[in-house]
KOLMARZA-544126 format. One record per residue (C-alpha): x, y, z. Coordinates in Angstrom, 3 decimals, always signed. Each point is the difference from the previous one (the first is absolute). Layout:
<lumdos>
X|Y|Z
...
</lumdos>
This chain:
<lumdos>
-21.458|+23.478|-23.266
+0.645|-3.572|-0.968
+1.181|-2.356|+2.707
+2.694|-2.608|-0.582
+0.642|-2.829|+2.450
+3.210|-2.027|+0.073
-0.788|-3.222|+1.864
+2.783|-1.936|+1.697
-0.009|-3.651|+0.907
+0.863|-1.765|+3.248
-1.427|+2.702|+2.237
+2.409|+2.655|-1.222
-0.956|+3.670|+0.171
-2.627|+0.986|-2.555
+0.395|+3.562|-1.221
-2.926|+2.063|-1.227
+0.739|+3.056|-2.114
-2.832|+2.528|-0.198
+0.221|+3.662|-0.940
+3.663|+0.074|+0.940
-0.854|-1.382|+3.460
+1.822|-3.178|+1.078
-1.397|-2.252|+2.670
+1.983|-3.053|+1.078
-2.464|-2.687|+0.943
+1.946|-2.281|+2.325
-1.541|-3.445|-0.172
+0.640|-3.295|+1.774
+2.984|+1.085|+2.048
+1.803|+1.669|-2.884
+1.453|+2.930|+1.939
+3.042|-0.023|+2.202
-1.983|+0.872|+3.134
-2.014|-3.217|-0.410
+3.031|-2.293|-0.004
+0.081|-2.521|+2.843
+2.027|+1.282|+2.938
+3.153|-2.162|+0.217
+0.454|-2.002|+3.192
+3.106|-2.101|-0.555
+0.189|-1.683|+3.382
-0.224|-3.735|+0.668
-2.652|-1.341|+2.384
+0.606|+1.142|+3.563
+2.131|-2.228|+2.191
-1.998|-2.133|+2.390
+2.465|+0.950|+2.739
+1.759|+3.348|+0.395
+1.469|+0.799|+3.390
+1.092|+3.291|+1.485
+2.309|+2.319|-1.946
-2.157|+2.534|+1.821
+2.787|+2.544|+0.448
+0.928|-0.169|-3.675
-3.648|+0.298|-1.078
-0.621|+2.996|+2.231
+3.122|+1.741|-1.238
-1.117|-0.376|-3.608
-3.561|+1.081|+0.825
+1.282|+3.142|+1.763
+2.191|+0.814|-2.990
-2.985|-0.383|-2.337
-2.138|+2.301|+2.165
+2.670|+2.694|+0.265
+1.310|-0.130|-3.576
-0.123|+3.554|-1.263
-0.255|-0.887|-3.665
+2.793|+2.338|-1.104
+0.119|-1.388|-3.523
+1.547|-3.380|+0.766
-1.765|-3.158|+1.099
+0.560|-1.358|+3.484
+2.746|-2.653|-0.181
+0.256|-2.637|+2.727
+3.110|-2.205|-0.077
-0.385|-3.388|+1.728
+3.353|-1.722|+0.489
+0.926|-3.325|+1.558
+1.460|-3.426|-0.723
-1.695|-2.484|-2.320
-2.931|-1.872|+1.532
-0.579|+2.652|+2.661
-3.443|+0.944|-1.356
+0.626|+3.327|-1.773
-2.298|-0.798|-2.907
-2.744|-1.314|+2.288
+0.241|+3.201|+2.039
-0.198|+2.121|-3.141
-3.092|-1.890|-1.161
-1.611|+0.313|+3.439
+0.618|+3.742|+0.161
-1.302|+0.440|-3.543
-3.264|-1.742|+0.897
-0.345|+2.013|+3.170
+0.577|+3.343|-1.741
-1.700|-0.765|-3.320
-3.032|+2.201|+0.749
+2.327|+2.968|+0.386
+1.315|-0.735|-3.506
-3.158|-0.626|-2.080
+1.723|-0.226|-3.410
+1.377|-3.446|+0.674
+2.986|-2.106|+1.023
+2.782|-0.991|-2.434
+2.712|-2.577|+0.611
+3.237|-0.874|-1.774
+2.640|-2.526|+1.087
+3.350|+1.153|-1.366
+1.543|-3.434|+0.521
-2.369|-1.314|-2.673
+1.565|+2.496|-2.420
+3.625|-0.409|+1.093
+2.499|-1.489|-2.445
+3.600|-0.552|+1.123
-0.656|+2.304|+2.932
-1.387|+2.851|-2.115
-3.611|+1.122|-0.313
-1.303|+1.308|-3.332
-1.860|+2.909|+1.579
-1.912|+0.667|-3.232
-1.731|-3.351|+0.483
-0.872|+0.857|+3.599
-1.579|+3.279|-1.155
-1.896|-1.949|-2.647
-1.305|-2.472|+2.589
-1.333|+2.813|+2.165
-1.556|+1.741|-3.010
-1.668|-3.245|-1.017
-1.520|-0.145|+3.461
-1.498|+3.423|-0.698
-1.741|-1.310|-3.105
+2.527|+0.567|-2.790
-0.364|-2.765|-2.571
+3.071|-1.439|-1.709
-0.615|+1.725|-3.323
-0.163|+3.430|+1.680
+3.086|-0.503|+2.140
+2.839|+2.351|-0.920
+3.104|-1.778|-1.261
+2.814|+2.188|+1.321
+0.888|+0.440|+3.667
-0.494|+3.751|-0.300
-3.403|-0.506|-1.613
-1.068|-2.476|+2.667
+0.988|+2.365|+2.796
-2.051|+2.807|-1.536
-2.936|-2.339|-0.466
+0.214|-1.134|+3.645
+0.275|+3.576|+1.263
-3.026|+1.002|-2.070
-2.036|-2.896|+1.360
+0.938|+0.634|+3.631
-0.315|+3.756|+0.065
-2.459|+1.143|+2.710
-0.658|-3.616|+0.985
-0.064|-1.313|+3.564
+1.703|-3.374|-0.454
+1.955|-2.498|+2.041
+2.976|-1.398|-1.933
+1.920|-2.930|+1.526
+3.497|-0.482|-1.421
+1.294|-3.328|+1.279
+3.610|-1.186|+0.227
+1.832|+3.148|-1.031
+3.774|-0.218|+0.347
+0.757|+3.617|-0.856
-2.011|+3.171|+0.333
+0.702|+0.761|-3.661
-2.189|-2.980|-0.890
-2.948|+1.435|+1.912
+0.180|+3.720|-0.813
-1.279|-0.304|-3.624
-3.001|-1.947|+1.337
-1.260|+2.804|+2.251
-3.411|+1.308|-1.103
-0.331|+3.654|-1.021
-2.322|+0.766|+2.874
+0.670|+1.430|+3.423
-3.156|-1.725|+1.223
+1.401|-3.502|-0.486
+1.789|-2.424|+2.316
+2.971|-2.080|-1.182
+1.187|-2.976|+2.067
+3.479|-1.251|-0.946
+1.371|-3.224|+1.481
+3.690|-0.885|+0.034
+2.407|-2.156|+1.967
+2.201|+2.961|+0.887
-0.489|+3.719|+0.399
-0.295|+1.899|-3.294
+2.240|+3.057|+0.075
-0.597|+1.128|-3.576
-3.729|+0.762|-0.058
+0.892|+3.347|-1.533
-2.614|+2.735|+0.058
-1.977|-1.624|+2.804
+0.009|+0.170|+3.767
-0.985|-3.568|+0.790
-1.472|-1.080|+3.292
+2.407|-2.795|+0.919
-1.624|-2.900|+1.847
+2.360|-2.833|+0.953
-1.785|-3.358|+0.214
+1.634|-2.085|+2.700
-0.569|-3.644|+0.947
-3.215|-0.537|+1.932
+0.348|+0.321|+3.746
-0.214|-3.288|+1.902
-3.571|+0.536|+1.186
-1.189|+1.162|-3.432
+1.658|-2.940|-1.697
-1.649|-2.369|+2.497
-3.352|+1.639|-0.699
+0.475|-0.458|-3.752
+0.944|-3.644|+0.532
-3.174|-0.490|+2.056
-2.053|+1.497|-2.828
+1.623|-2.295|-2.546
-0.594|-3.125|+2.102
-2.702|-0.015|+2.662
+1.580|-2.605|+2.264
-0.319|-0.554|+3.762
+3.696|-0.936|+0.262
+1.159|+3.569|-0.670
-1.347|+1.561|+3.236
+0.514|-3.271|+1.902
+3.727|-0.112|-0.818
+1.149|+3.645|+0.038
+3.724|-0.788|+0.177
-0.148|-2.220|-3.077
-2.130|+2.569|-1.808
+2.505|+2.741|+0.808
+2.897|-2.155|-1.205
-1.775|-0.714|-3.286
-0.872|+3.652|-0.509
+3.557|+1.126|+0.752
+1.291|-2.588|-2.432
-2.150|+1.488|-2.760
+1.759|+3.321|+0.517
-3.218|+2.025|+0.000
-0.437|-0.730|-3.702
-3.662|-0.422|-1.027
+1.116|-2.162|-2.952
+1.628|-2.447|+2.428
-2.815|+0.122|+2.563
-2.513|-0.997|-2.666
+1.938|-3.184|-0.774
+0.576|-0.693|+3.695
-3.708|+0.337|+0.753
-1.001|-2.471|-2.704
+2.703|-2.399|+1.179
-1.270|+0.137|+3.588
-3.538|-0.594|-1.244
+1.080|-3.126|-1.880
+1.372|-1.708|+3.112
-2.874|+0.551|+2.382
+0.698|-3.119|+2.097
+3.555|+0.966|+0.948
+0.765|+2.442|+2.748
+1.312|+3.354|-1.125
+3.031|-0.470|+2.231
+0.886|-3.205|-1.828
-0.338|+1.670|-3.382
+2.240|+2.897|+1.019
+2.550|-2.398|+1.502
+0.187|-1.821|-3.322
+0.678|+3.293|-1.774
+2.642|+0.967|+2.545
+1.742|-3.361|-0.378
+0.125|+0.470|-3.765
+1.329|+3.501|+0.486
+2.821|-1.295|+2.208
+0.771|-2.870|-2.360
+0.033|+1.962|-3.239
+0.919|+3.446|+1.269
-2.844|+1.669|-1.880
-2.273|+2.852|+1.101
-3.218|-1.141|+1.632
-2.059|+1.615|-2.743
+1.727|-2.368|-2.427
-0.815|-2.853|+2.351
-3.663|+1.074|+0.014
-0.094|-0.146|-3.791
+1.862|-3.315|+0.015
-2.585|-1.421|+2.396
-2.877|+1.161|-2.204
+1.748|-1.458|-3.041
+0.649|-3.309|+1.773
-3.721|-0.330|+0.707
-0.958|+0.143|-3.677
-1.045|-2.976|-2.068
+2.463|-1.241|-2.608
-1.644|+1.764|-2.958
-0.532|+3.322|+1.796
+3.596|-0.059|+1.271
+1.306|-0.574|-3.519
-2.141|+2.815|-1.392
+1.213|+2.310|+2.782
+3.591|-0.672|-1.011
-0.729|+0.491|-3.693
-1.958|+3.218|+0.419
+3.305|+1.781|+0.556
+0.590|-0.536|-3.752
-3.132|+1.856|-1.070
+1.107|+3.294|-1.599
-2.939|+2.096|+1.268
-1.427|+0.600|+3.479
-3.428|-1.479|-0.811
-0.435|-3.595|-1.130
-3.176|-1.566|-1.399
-1.106|-3.627|+0.194
+1.015|-0.941|-3.591
+3.491|+1.443|+0.498
+0.275|-1.900|+3.288
-1.090|-3.148|-1.826
+2.757|+0.546|-2.566
+2.558|+0.288|+2.801
-1.286|-3.133|+1.696
-0.391|-1.992|-3.199
-3.399|-1.014|+1.323
-3.633|+0.600|-0.824
-1.597|+3.333|+0.802
-2.155|-1.415|+2.824
+3.075|-1.348|+1.785
+1.597|+3.432|-0.358
-3.121|+1.667|+1.421
+0.088|-2.379|+2.974
+3.680|+0.763|+0.615
-0.602|+3.757|-0.227
-2.840|-0.270|+2.503
+2.237|-1.930|+2.394
+2.700|+2.669|-0.272
-2.569|+2.700|+0.635
-1.304|-1.858|+3.059
+3.578|-0.202|+1.291
+0.369|+3.778|-0.318
+2.684|-0.386|-2.672
-2.088|+1.573|-2.784
-2.464|+2.869|-0.115
-3.066|-0.440|-2.171
-0.708|+3.015|-2.229
-2.741|+0.466|-2.624
+2.614|-0.250|-2.765
+1.673|-3.119|+1.441
+2.239|-1.077|+2.887
+2.830|+2.205|+1.214
+3.034|-0.964|+2.051
+1.746|+2.512|+2.255
+3.570|+0.794|-1.059
+1.378|-1.315|+3.301
-1.770|-3.313|-0.502
+1.145|-0.153|-3.615
+3.567|+0.155|+1.268
-0.735|-2.778|+2.483
-1.613|-2.119|-2.738
+3.103|+0.435|-2.159
+2.253|-1.124|+2.859
-2.124|-3.100|+0.568
+0.030|-0.725|-3.759
+3.793|+0.102|-0.152
+0.219|-2.194|+3.080
-2.440|-2.621|-1.360
+1.338|+0.132|-3.564
+3.721|+0.844|+0.164
+0.613|-1.063|-3.605
-2.972|+2.043|-1.234
-1.580|-2.835|-2.007
-3.503|+0.471|+1.446
+0.156|+3.751|-0.495
+1.293|-0.372|-3.553
-2.952|-2.180|-1.040
-2.467|+2.384|+1.649
+1.640|+3.069|-1.514
-0.126|-1.434|-3.518
-3.664|-0.993|+0.359
-0.957|+3.431|+1.353
+1.779|+1.861|-2.788
-1.504|-2.283|-2.645
-3.503|+0.476|+1.402
+0.296|+3.795|+0.031
+1.587|+0.037|-3.455
-2.816|-2.126|-1.417
-2.723|+2.143|+1.565
+1.623|+3.225|-1.184
+0.229|-1.334|-3.567
-3.641|-1.093|+0.100
-1.104|+3.374|+1.373
+2.011|+1.771|-2.708
-1.644|-2.088|-2.720
-3.459|+0.830|+1.383
+0.745|+3.704|+0.405
+2.038|+0.723|-3.138
-1.003|-2.802|-2.363
+2.423|-1.985|-2.163
+3.240|+1.835|-0.690
+3.628|-0.770|-0.725
+1.512|-1.773|+2.998
+3.311|-1.807|+0.292
-0.636|-2.286|+2.967
-2.295|-3.007|-0.024
-2.820|-0.372|+2.522
+1.260|-2.148|+2.907
-1.882|-3.160|+0.868
-2.422|+0.075|+2.910
+1.363|-0.750|+3.464
-1.377|-3.371|+1.073
-2.872|+0.329|+2.452
-0.047|+3.800|-0.075
-2.941|+1.617|-1.807
+0.471|+2.791|-2.493
-1.283|+3.442|+0.933
-3.404|+0.882|-1.401
-0.423|+3.015|-2.272
-2.326|-0.129|-2.977
+0.023|+3.676|-1.020
+2.620|+2.666|-0.611
-0.965|+1.987|+3.148
+0.232|-3.202|+2.074
+3.471|-0.735|-1.368
+1.243|+3.547|+0.569
-1.363|-0.006|+3.546
+1.777|-3.284|+0.701
+3.288|+1.343|-1.319
-0.319|+3.127|+2.148
-1.016|-1.885|+3.146
+2.982|-2.358|-0.345
+2.516|+2.504|-1.283
+2.355|-0.129|+3.011
+0.230|-3.773|-0.295
+0.375|+0.055|-3.800
+2.712|+2.640|-0.083
+1.651|-1.627|+3.008
+0.049|-3.334|-1.834
+2.149|+1.545|-2.735
+2.673|+0.786|+2.578
-0.519|-3.329|+1.781
+0.432|-1.920|-3.262
+3.167|+1.898|-0.902
+1.559|-0.452|+3.444
-0.803|-3.723|-0.253
+1.728|-0.327|-3.374
-3.320|-0.526|-1.807
+0.886|+2.493|-2.698
-2.560|-1.125|-2.564
-2.790|+0.418|+2.552
+1.319|+3.453|+0.911
-0.114|+1.481|-3.516
-3.126|-1.954|-0.985
-1.933|+1.462|+2.941
+0.722|+3.479|-1.349
-1.963|-0.669|-3.204
-3.483|-0.079|+1.585
+0.934|+2.735|+2.484
+0.266|+2.362|-2.971
-3.797|+0.024|-0.303
-0.329|+0.787|+3.693
+2.552|+2.805|-0.224
-1.833|+1.750|-2.829
-3.080|+0.341|+2.207
+1.726|+0.357|+3.385
+3.327|+1.833|-0.172
+1.566|-1.091|+3.310
+3.470|+1.178|-0.906
+1.894|-1.559|+2.930
-1.428|-3.421|-0.806
+0.307|+0.141|-3.754
+3.455|+1.572|-0.225
+1.464|-2.557|+2.399
-1.797|-2.916|-1.667
+0.885|+0.925|-3.580
+3.619|+0.745|+0.947
+0.107|-3.452|+1.592
-1.522|-1.452|-3.175
+2.770|+1.639|-2.029
+2.646|-1.509|+2.271
-1.645|-3.435|-0.266
-0.139|+0.135|-3.801
+3.657|+1.039|-0.067
+0.981|-2.914|+2.256
-1.629|-2.410|-2.450
+1.232|+1.917|-3.068
-3.549|-0.390|-1.320
+0.007|+2.496|-2.877
-3.776|+0.445|-0.429
-0.459|+0.446|+3.757
+2.915|+2.454|+0.089
-1.808|+2.112|-2.602
-3.441|-0.270|+1.586
+0.997|+0.688|+3.614
+2.104|+3.042|-0.905
-2.905|+1.490|-1.936
-2.279|-0.681|+2.951
+2.400|+1.701|+2.386
+0.535|+3.033|-2.223
-3.598|+1.218|+0.136
-0.348|+0.435|+3.790
+3.436|+1.622|-0.034
-0.945|+2.634|-2.553
-3.368|+0.557|+1.671
+2.030|+0.953|+3.078
+2.059|+2.286|-2.280
+3.060|-2.227|+0.391
+0.653|+0.400|-3.708
+3.699|-0.856|-0.076
-0.547|-3.325|+1.763
-2.900|-0.822|-2.321
+2.109|+0.858|-3.041
+2.845|-2.230|+1.187
-2.310|-2.992|+0.412
-1.615|+0.560|-3.380
+3.401|+0.341|-1.662
+0.964|-3.397|+1.393
-3.404|-1.442|-0.982
+0.528|+1.139|-3.585
+3.478|-1.527|-0.101
-1.384|-3.299|+1.308
-2.829|+0.198|-2.544
+2.538|+0.247|-2.840
+1.306|-3.423|+1.025
-3.441|-1.615|-0.212
-0.836|-2.352|-2.828
-2.325|+0.607|-2.915
-3.124|-1.873|+1.056
-3.210|+2.038|-0.010
-0.147|+0.010|+3.814
+3.604|+1.181|+0.315
-0.511|+2.734|-2.577
-3.185|+1.043|+1.797
+1.942|+0.282|+3.239
+2.641|+2.078|-1.800
-2.745|+2.306|-1.282
-1.321|+0.343|+3.558
+3.422|+1.113|+1.256
+0.209|+2.618|-2.769
-3.498|+1.208|+0.939
+1.046|+0.397|+3.657
+2.970|+2.057|-1.166
-2.406|+2.253|-1.880
-2.289|+0.337|+3.009
+2.916|+1.125|+2.156
+1.005|+2.589|-2.600
-3.613|+1.187|-0.186
-0.071|+0.410|+3.807
+3.237|+2.035|-0.161
-1.298|+2.216|-2.825
+2.230|-1.436|-2.741
-2.885|-0.262|-2.459
+2.104|-0.498|-3.145
+1.875|-2.862|+1.655
-3.268|-1.512|+1.215
-1.507|+0.128|-3.488
+3.048|-1.721|-1.474
-0.272|-2.835|+2.534
-3.747|-0.441|-0.519
+0.561|-0.148|-3.758
+2.765|-2.595|+0.404
-2.217|-2.082|+2.287
-2.864|+0.211|-2.498
+2.231|-1.318|-2.782
+0.793|-3.107|+2.053
-3.649|-0.603|+0.860
-0.934|+0.426|-3.665
+2.640|-2.504|-1.079
-1.237|-2.697|+2.382
-3.683|+0.705|-0.653
-0.864|+1.127|+3.527
-3.069|+2.125|-0.691
-0.425|+1.285|+3.547
+3.641|+1.061|+0.177
-0.429|+1.968|-3.235
-3.144|+1.614|+1.413
+1.692|+1.012|+3.253
+3.079|+1.502|-1.664
-2.155|+1.887|-2.505
-1.977|+1.463|+2.900
+3.202|+0.989|+1.808
+1.340|+1.615|-3.183
-3.201|+2.011|-0.377
+0.055|+1.128|+3.630
+3.658|+1.028|-0.348
-0.647|+1.926|-3.205
-2.843|+1.882|+1.696
+2.299|+0.936|+2.889
+2.543|+1.227|-2.580
-2.626|+2.212|-1.632
+0.026|-2.043|-3.221
-3.776|-0.001|-0.245
-0.381|-1.425|-3.498
+2.307|-2.928|+0.741
-1.764|-0.569|+3.313
-3.419|-0.132|-1.657
+1.229|-2.497|-2.589
+1.597|-2.342|+2.541
-2.890|+0.170|+2.437
-2.609|-0.570|-2.705
+1.907|-3.129|-1.000
+0.349|-1.146|+3.611
-3.703|+0.629|+0.679
-0.975|-2.043|-3.047
+2.236|-2.892|+1.055
-1.353|+0.067|+3.563
-3.571|-0.301|-1.283
+0.949|-2.805|-2.401
+1.754|-1.908|+2.789
-2.992|+0.609|+2.298
+2.184|+1.397|+2.746
-2.403|+2.090|+2.029
+2.448|+1.881|+2.182
+2.386|+0.803|-2.860
-2.963|+1.115|-2.102
-0.857|+2.507|+2.717
+3.626|+1.116|+0.491
+0.722|+0.434|-3.682
-3.353|+1.726|-0.521
+0.666|+2.476|+2.781
+3.482|+0.877|-1.274
-1.319|+0.242|-3.567
-2.684|+2.374|+1.217
+2.643|+2.213|+1.595
+1.990|-0.002|-3.228
-3.088|+0.829|-2.089
-0.813|+2.860|+2.341
+3.482|+1.405|-0.572
-0.570|-0.445|-3.735
-3.163|+2.103|+0.173
-2.367|-2.951|-0.495
-1.942|+0.563|+3.213
-3.220|-1.752|-0.998
+1.808|-3.270|-0.696
+2.027|+0.442|+3.172
-3.111|+0.404|+2.131
-1.556|-3.198|-1.299
+3.123|-1.957|+0.890
+0.191|+1.630|+3.430
-3.587|-0.966|+0.790
+0.693|-3.592|-1.064
+3.066|-0.014|+2.259
-2.134|+1.360|+2.854
-2.515|-2.808|-0.400
+2.809|-2.577|-0.043
+1.602|+1.468|+3.155
-3.308|-0.209|+1.821
-0.616|-3.563|-1.109
+3.469|-0.997|+1.196
-0.430|+1.918|+3.255
+3.179|+2.022|-0.573
-0.578|+3.276|+1.831
+3.401|+1.373|-1.054
-0.743|-0.542|-3.686
-3.484|+1.417|+0.461
+1.328|+3.175|+1.623
+2.636|+0.420|-2.719
-2.613|-0.328|-2.751
-2.301|+2.451|+1.786
+2.820|+2.551|+0.046
+0.460|-0.535|-3.749
-3.737|+0.458|-0.584
+0.175|+3.195|+2.040
+2.706|+1.336|-2.315
-2.084|-0.876|-3.050
-3.019|+1.715|+1.533
+2.091|+3.124|+0.632
+0.940|+0.105|-3.672
-3.704|-0.112|-0.902
-0.704|+2.840|+2.411
-2.083|-2.257|+2.266
+1.428|+1.330|+3.260
-2.693|-1.479|+2.221
+0.432|-3.458|-1.524
+3.777|+0.229|+0.403
-0.391|+0.961|+3.638
-2.316|-2.951|+0.502
+2.530|-2.436|-1.401
+2.734|+1.438|+2.208
-2.213|-0.171|+3.071
-0.704|-3.662|-0.728
+3.728|-0.674|-0.414
+0.736|+1.751|+3.299
-2.723|-2.011|+1.735
+1.629|-3.220|-1.217
+3.393|+1.142|+1.272
-1.445|+1.080|+3.353
-1.783|-3.293|+0.401
+3.212|-1.979|-0.417
+2.384|+2.428|+1.708
+1.736|+1.057|-3.196
+1.778|+3.316|-0.319
-2.001|+2.363|-2.200
+1.735|+0.443|-3.300
+2.497|-2.812|+0.624
</lumdos>
């Protein structure tokens, strides 16, 4: 019997069909079992002291866990700075061999907006750690939970959920495996971890002798054993907090020629004079020992809207060159006031609060902070706009590109993947800058930042970030009464709302966008923006199943684009009309619209739209009984998907080819296509048939 081979690119699963026998040839790491095992832990701490009782309690629980269907949940609770996260990381390293399928980590504070965590984003972050690419990530919360459960079933994982405030935030993040360990950290006991029987492990301040031992590890100094009373006083003053002991150790190291007793006396005098806790005095002493530039950067870092800061962002805050910022960051790290991470420098929350207090003391009128805040926001806004232009190409934008910040280099990204990676790696800072700009009265910056974030959202649907940012953009546009921005930001906000099935809210925003659009002028750009708002209205109706209403909106939008001579707008609306007609069962109309759209896409040399229109036209032709033509278009769409590296599009086209093969009676070929589609989904963690 003849043999047919369907070759896939990029190491995807090749499928050989022979005599009805299907063999999946898994090449170059294409199967799920060959994915790298996640290990989302930072480098081990150089110094970790004691917590022996807590470690042994967790180890005993892991050994005795019966695996009754639920994972083992360990709840670590204690005040901020006590070392809960460090303990969780240490335990995870120690027990990682018992859990060979990897270690996942999510910090809920990174996803918290106005005190609330968008749990769907936390599930997405964990799923991404398990190898799910953005295009395969389910959009709805329910879909993401199912995807996560599917991925974690029968796995032996460690999942660290940091900074939970309520048990209800953590429960949806539990893996669907009784063989897994979940470590949840919180400042207080969690009484609503429903459906679990957590092992509760309070994390108390370090005992005096353990704290002294940690201090000795941080700074190897002969004065510590030589002056035990002074050492004990310093340790007691740090309250058993590792975060404070780290700063104290670096401070002691800096003043090697002074006796420890003298240093502690100076702290005690300040404590008596100012009436502040000694731990505050320790931080004040470390701050007082900084050079002028490092001290100023320390104060200004409290403005940064994300936990990790990079050298260019620090340079923007300082208003200095990048090398001076690097030098200041290194000085802060040497003082124990910053922690160096692979992704940048991170400041502990307790120290961030101290930095903010020192900033307000040094700059009571806020002039220094205002200049730094404006420069930081402008730098991030400029980089986001540049990344958007690289990733999405020229498109209609309302805001102009800000000028470069003097002395601060632009980020480097020469390709679309580079730009998208930069946007994702800086997303907390970018979305945070929208809120920072609004709260600072910089309303134009707030809504303008939302424009480039649209490109990021389409590839990375972090709903907590994007919903908060776009809602803030709407409020900023309203404050300025900037009609075009009022239209644009409401359309941007509507899409993530309807993707979360918040249809009424999306409809309200689009209704207001359309009313604002009616007040726009008659320039080509204003009419194009009006057409865009009408298109968004149609997309919402399509998502809700109102196909007749969607078609009417797409037709109205097409008329505007035709009148202003916007060829791409005409192409897009014609495609949407054809897709809607096909969903309505109006096959003849669908074929006509999609043939026209496909022709226009080829004439305009738009590769992706050529593939999209060709695929939809093929589906319509198949429904019209023109299978041979449909198959040719499907194979062209398959080639395009592979060239673009879009596994989702490739799998969708393979499913269509399988249906066409079924109609020809080629059962083995159809099975081969479906096996290849399943292999693609398995490789990227997608739900089969989603």
